[in-house]
N, C-alpha and C positions, 0 to 999 in steps of 0.2 A: 788346568785346574778343574777338578771334578766337583760338581754341585750335588749335594744329597739333601733329601727332605729330612727335617728335624723330627725325631720321635720322642723328644723330651716330654711331650704332653701325655704320652700313652700310659705311662705308669700310674700317674695320678687319676686318669680317667678310668682305667680298669679297676683300681682300688675302690673308687667310689661306687662303681657299677656293681661289683661283686659283694661288697660289704653293705650295700644299700645306704651309703652315707648321704647326708643332705647336700644338695647342690647350692652354689652361691646365689644370693638374692638377684632376681631378674631386675629389680629396681636399681640396685647398686650397679649392675652391669650397664644398664641404659645410661645412668648418670656418668659412669666412667667413659662410656663410648661418646657421649655428648661433649664431655670436657676435652677429650682427646681431639675430637673433630673440630672444636672451636679453636684449638691451638694450632691446627694445621695451617700453614701458609701456602695457599694453592698457587699464588703467582707473585712475582717480585715487584710488579708495578703497583703503585698506590700505597697508601699508608695503612698499616694494620694497627698502629698504636692508638689511633683516635678513639676507638671504641672502648679503650681501657683508661680513658682520661675524662671521667665525669665532671671534674672540677676545672677543666680547661675548655674554653670555647675559642679555638684559634681562629684568627681572621684569615680570609682567603689568601692574602699575600704571604702569611706565615706558613700556611700549608704548602703553597707553591715553592717557597724556599726550601722546605724540608724535602719535598719530592725531588727537586732539581739537584740538591746536594747529594742525595742518596742514589738517584737513578742516572745522573749525568756526570757528576763530579767525583764519584767513587769515595765520598766521605772526606774529601780534602778541599776545604773552601774557606774563603774570607767572607764572613757575614758582615756586610757593610751598610745595612739599612740606616737611614737617618736616625738621629737620636729620638728615642721615644716610640719606635715602631715595633719593639718587642723582640730584639735579637736573643734575649735570654729564653723566651718562649720557643723560638725557632730551634735553638740549641737543645732545649729540653725535649722537644718532639723528636729530633734526630737521635739523641741518646736513647730515648725510650724505644724508638723503632729498632735500633740496632740491638738493644737488650732483648726485646721480644723475639727477634729473628735469630738470636744466638750468635750474632756476628761480633758482639762486644760482651766481654765478661768482666774486664777490668778497665776502669776509666779514671783519668786524673783531670781535675778541673782547677786551673791556675787563675787566681783572681787577685785584684788589689785587696789588701787586708780589710779595708772598710766595707767591702762587698761580700765578704765570706759568709756571714750569717744570713744575708739576704738570699744568696744562692742556696744555702742549705734549706732555708724555709720554703723556697719555691719548689725545689726538687721533692721535698717531703709532701707538701700540701697539694701541689698541682699535678705532680707526675708520679707520686707514690714510689719514688726511687729512694731507697734507704741509704742516702749518702752520709758519709762521716766527715765531720770537720776535724782536720788533722791537728793533733796536739804533739808536743815535742817528744813525748815518750812512746808514741804509737809505733807499732810494727806494721808494715804495709802488706805483708805476705797474705793475710787473710781478709783484707779490706778490698771489696770489689769496686766501689765508687767513693772517691775521696776528693774533698775540696780543700785546697791549700792556698795560702798566701804565696804569691810568686816570690816575694822578698824572702820569705822563710825557706821555700823550697830550694832556692838557688844557693843557699849557704850550707856549709858543713855543720853538723853531721847529717843534715836532712837530705842534701842532694845525693849523697852516697846511697841512702835508703831508696830514693826514687830511681836512681840509675839501675839499681838491682832488679827493678820490676820490668815486666813486659806488658806495657799498656796497649790495649786495643784502640782506645780513643783518648786523645788529648784535646781539651778545650782551653783556650787562652782568652780570658776576657780583657778588655782594654788593650788589645794586642799591639796598638800603635806604640806602646811604651817599650816594646822590644827594640825599636829603632833600627839597628843595623848589626852586622856581624861582629862589630867591635865591642858590643855591650855584653856584660855578664849574663843578663837575662836572655838575650838572643842565643848566645852560645849554649846556655843551659837547655833551652827548649829544643834547639837543633840536635842536641846530643841524646835526647830521650828516645827510647825504643817505642815506636808507635806505628799502628796500622792506618788509623784515620786521624785527622787533625782539623779542628775548627778554630779559626782566628776571628774573634769578635771585635769590631771597631767601626764606629761611624765615621772615623777620620783616618783612612789608610794612608793619606799623605798629610803630614803635619807641617813640614817645612820645605821638603824637596822631593822630587820624583823617585830618588834612590831608596827612600824608605819603603815605598810600594814595591820596588824591585826586590828588596830583601824579604818582605812578607811573602811574596809570590814564590821566591826561591826556597823559602822554608817549607812550603807545601809541595812544590814540584821543581826539583833541581833542574836547571837548564831550560825551563819553560820560556824565560825571557833572555836566554843566552847567558854567558858569563858576564862579569862586571865590565870588562873591557869592551866586549861587543855591544852590550847594552848602552854603555856610555858613548860609544862612537856613533850609535844610531839615534839615541833618544835624549841625549843631554840637551840642556835648554837652548844652546846656540845652534844645535843641529836639527831641531824639530821643525816640521812644517805640518800643514793640515793633513796631508796624506799619511805621514808617519804617525801623527797623533791618533788618527782614526784606526790605523793598524794596531797601535799599542793598546788602544781602548778595547779592540776586539780580542787581543791576546789575554788581557786582564779579565775580561768578562767570562773567559773559560774557567776561571778559578775564583771569581768573586761574584757574589749576588748583592745587588744594591737596589733597595726600594726607596722611592721618595714619597713624601706625604701626598703629593698631588696625584700619584699614580696608584694609590692603594684603593681608590673607590670610596674612601672614608671622607666625610665632610669635616674639614679642618677649619678651625678659627684662623684668622689672618695674623700675620706679623706686621706690625706697623713700626718701622725703624726710622729713627731720626738721628741725624748727626747734629750735635749741639756744640757749636764753637764757643770757646770761653776766651775772654780778653783779660790778660794780666793788668794789674794796676802798674803805675810807673815804678813804685817801690819794688813790686814783685819782678818786674822786668830787669831792674837794676841788680837784684840778688841773682837772678838767672844769668845775667851777663858775667857777674863776678865768679859764679860757679864754672861757667864755660871757660873763662880766662885763667882759672887757677893753675892750669898746666904751664903757664908762662912763668909762674912764680916758683913752683916746686917740682923737683924731679920725682919726689914721692907721689905726687898727685897727678903726674903727667900721663899715667896709664889711660888709654882711650876708654877702656871699660869703666874705670872709676869715674871719668867725666860723664860718660853716658848715664851711669847710675845716678849721679848727683842731679843731672838734668831731669831725669824721669821722676826722681823723688821730689824735686821742687815742683813739678807739675802735679804732684799728688797731695803733699801737705808739708807745712813747715817742720812738723815733728819728724817726718820720715827722713828729710835731708839733715836735720839737726843730729839725729842718732848716728848717721854715717859720718858726719863731720867730727863728732866727738871721738869716734874711733880713729879717724885719720889724724886728728890732732896729736894723739899719742905717738904716731909714727913720724911726725915731723921732727927733723933734726936741727934745722936752723931757726934763729929767731925771726927771720923774715917770713918763713913758712908759717910759723906759729902765729905771727901777727896777722897775716893775711886770713888764715882760717878763723882766727878769733874775731876779726872784723866782720866776716860773713855771718858767724854765729850770733854776734850781737845784733846785727840787722834782722836776723830771723826772729830773735826774741822780741823785737819791736813790731813784728808783723802779727797783728792780732786777728787778722782775717785771712781767708784764702779764697780767691775768686772761684775756683772750681768747686770747692766745698759749699760756698754760698749758692752756686748754681744748682748743686745737688739738692740742697734744702728747698730751694724754690720748686724744683720738679716734684719732690716728695710731697710738699704742701699742696701743690696743684693736683696731684694724683688722688690725694685724700683716700688712699687705699693701701693695701700691703705692697711693699716694694723690696726687691732684693738689690743690694748695691754691692758690686764686685770691685775690690781693690787688690793691688799687688802687695801691699805692705801692712804689716801688723801695727806699726806706729800710726799709720793713717786710719786704721780701724778705730783705734782709741781716740784719735783726734776727732773723727766724724761722730763717734758715739757721744763724746762730750758735747760737741756742737749741737747734736740733735736733742740731747737731754736739756740743754739750755733753752731750746725752743719748745720744750714740753712734747717732744716726739719720742714715743717709746721705741726702743730698739734692742736687739741682741746681737752678739758677736759670734761668728762661726769661723773656725780655722782648723788647721791640721793638728793642733796640739790637743784637741778634744778627744776624750775616750769615746768608745761606741755609745755608752750610756749617756754621756754628756751631749753627744751629737743628737740623739733621739730627744733628749730633754729640751735642747735649744730649738729643735724643729717644732716640738709641741708648743713651746712658749711663743714662737713666731706665729704658729697657726691660731693659737687661742688668745694671745695677749698683745704681742708687740706689733707695731706697724712696719718696722724696717728690720731686715736681716742684713747685717754687714759681713760679707763673706770674702775670704781670700780664695785662691784658685781651688783649694781642697773642697770648697763649698759647691763646686761644679761637678763633683764626682759622687755618684751613688745615692743622691737623695732626690726624691721626686716631690715637687712643690706645686702641683697643679692648682692649688687653691690661691696661688698668687699669679698675677698677670702683668706686673710692671717690673722691668729690669733696668738698672742703671749700670752701664759699663763705665765706671768712674775712671779706672786705669785700663787703657787698651793693652792687650798682650801683643807680642810680636807674631803670635801664631793665630791665624783666623779660626783654626779648628777649636781653639780654646773658647773663642766666642760662641761657636756653635754648641759646644758642650754646656756652656753657661745657659744659653737660651733654651737648650733642650731639657733643662731641669723643670721648666714650666710649660713649654710648648710641646706637649706630648699627649698621648691618649688620655682622655679624661678632662682635658682643658676645655672649658665651655665659653671662655671669653677671648676676644682678640687680645693678642699679647703686644704690649707696648715696650719698645726697646729704645733706650736713650744712650747714645755713644758720645761721651764728653771728650773734647780735645782742646788743649790750649793753643791758640793761634801763634804762629811764628816761634814754635818750640820743637823739641824732639817729637812731640805728639803728631805734628804734621808729617814727619818722616815715617813714623810708625804706620800711619794711615796709608801712605804710599806703598810701604812694604806689604801690608795686609792685602791691598788691592792686587799686587803682583802675584802673591801666593794663591789668592782665590782664583785668579785667571789660570794658573797652572793646574790647580785641582780640577777645575771644571773642564779643561781640555782633555784630561786623561781619565778622570773618574766619572764625571758627570756634574750636572748643575747642582749648586747649593741653594738652599733657601736663603732669604735675605738675612744678612747679618750686619752690614755696614749702613746701607740705606735701602729704603723701599724702592723697588724698581718701578718704572713708569707702567710696565705691563700689568702690574697689579692694580 
């Protein structure tokens, strides 16, 4: 191939020279030269984007995460910082960096519906990225950066529109919800055409180690081997200290995780208390009747049904009454109906609930704003009525609320009410640093849900020590849940790293 000098400039030069035309402005030339020079990226190491982000002052650990993902991980990483350390900021810096370098032109950000507007606002105001919030009639061919609800994106006709695009970068927020290869969400994300991929989750292991295996596999196929090989080496009954350390090293090659204690930031403390609750003799009798209902009815003998009734009894009379009312309609024999009816009558005579009374006691003692987490909407109403009877102001927060209603309830809690009674949806996507008391009224099976709950208040901007109260009824299913939680925490810490306190405050603190 022969190289020749370009002469395209010559014609215009001669024309100006012979006809004595005016030359271009020297000032404009210098401005153009300066602009071009500033946009030149002279080396690949270090971040170029920070000088274009006047409204963001990233913390050192956030800068380190962005540099490591770009320079060492080739843009494929799990961002697993603890709740409240700014994973969204880290993802925004990485996206901005790739846009400036020209390595990303099209990006898709998949988020829970409740967080979509928050993402759009942060991208616009902090990163000056003109992201578009996807609407059902949008065509994606001419949209460079789009934020979509994962639930919307994975359904027809939207998924076909997404599949038709070639995205340079995919960002998945709350990536633990992908779970494994059998879910529609996981299959959808796996099938996307993508060059870079960021998975954001503070809790990469929710219930078992195989959830982490599938997240890593989504980024780097074969990094942890295939399922059979991974299971043979790292399943729970095969692991030992040496294998766990090896697995942790493998995972660290695709996952960045910062803990609060390692950021160099001075954090307030978590003060966690386990609060045992004793049932009254009448409550114990009802609990026994619910446990033994399987001996009376084939309809009610399903283990999951019994477990649900036990958990609801540990939550409130109303919660278990609602379920029994539905089960009564399924009963076919008079014996079954009589037994369920007997339990329901005893519930109607139960005018108090020991756990609820303990919660009121804690709220009164705190004399400050408190978030109370329950698993059941019927319990929300029960506790709300109980608090109102004690002249304690409260508001209810659950997944049925619209975006505007969520914001209004948050405002009421901040300005007026003492207590926010929330179901699990209250642990997602809202920041409540103005509160520093949490009551885990109903314990979840998953310790990561506890961490998500606590992370709503124990995050950047919290100026008080955070008080966490975990309620559990003695000699009931609550004891078993505590045991399960402890086992899952142990698994998480051996593979991913230490967790902040969520069940009890450790002696080292």
